[in-house]
N, C-alpha and C positions, 0 to 999 in steps of 0.2 A: 504493499500499499503506500503511495505516496501524495504528496499536495503540490500542486501548481496553480501560480498565480501569475495572471498576465492580462493583456489587452488585446482584442482584436479589431484593427482599423478596416472599415468599410469604405472604401474609395469612391464607389458609385452609387447613391441612392438607389434604391429599387433593385439591387443587385445583393441576392444573398450571398453571404460567405460563410464557408464551413469553420467551426471551432479549430478542427485538426489541420487547417492551413497555416497554422501559428506553428514555429519551430518548438520541439520537444512534447507536442502532443500530436499521437498516430490516431487515425482514422477508429483504430481496433481498440483504442483504450477503452477499458470500463468504467464509466463515471459511476460514483457511489454516491456523493454530495457535490453539489453545486450551488455557487451565489453567481448572480449576474446584476449589474449596475450600468447605467449610463455614466458616463466620465463626465465630471463638473465642467469641464471646457466645451463640451459638445453644443452645436449650435441648435438641434432639433432633438427629435424621441430617437432613442434607438428600439430595436425589437427581437425579440429571442423567441426561436421557434425552431420547426423542422425544415425540411428542403423547401417549402413553399412558402417560407417566411414572409410578409409584408406588413404593411400599415394596417391591413384586415385580417392577416392570418398569424398574429404574433402577440408575444406579451410586451406590452410598453414598459420602457425602462427610461423615465424621466431623468434629466441631468441632475436634478435637485434632490431625487430619492435619496434617502439615507441609507434604507435597508436594500433597496432592489428587489431581486425575485430570488428565494431559496428552494431547492427542492433536494429533498434527502430520499433519492431512490434506494439505498441501504435501508433504511428503517422500513419501507415498503417490500422489503425481502428480494432486492435485485439492484439492477444497473441498467446503464444506458451506454451504447456505443458513443463515442467520442465525434465520430463521424453523422451521427443523428440530429447533432446540434448546429443549428446556422444563425447568423444575424443578420439584418438589414438596418438602416438608417433613412432618416427623413430626410437629410442633409448630407451631401458628401463630404467625406474626410471625418465623420464622427466615429467615436469608438466606443466598443462593449468591454467593460471590465469584467473578469472572471476570477473566480477562486474555484479549486477543483480538487476532491478527494478522489484519487485513480486506483483501483486495484491493482 
């Protein structure tokens, strides 16, 4: 088990970016726990979801939200592939900060 912390940049709003596109995270890594948050310097809202994430198909992450979104897959008896997690943003070059516990 390991912890990884980082941020994913979405250079083009409206284009889903896979979490595992970041160095150190592989699509096959199994995520037990995750926290996602919009970065305070973002110009717009960021979104987390699956491959079809968008402003209408994702969980919104406001850039002034203190908590963000936390998902504890492990407490539900499982995990999810890092390759199944995607981000999108409303404004070009905004970021999603994340912290993960990986099997």
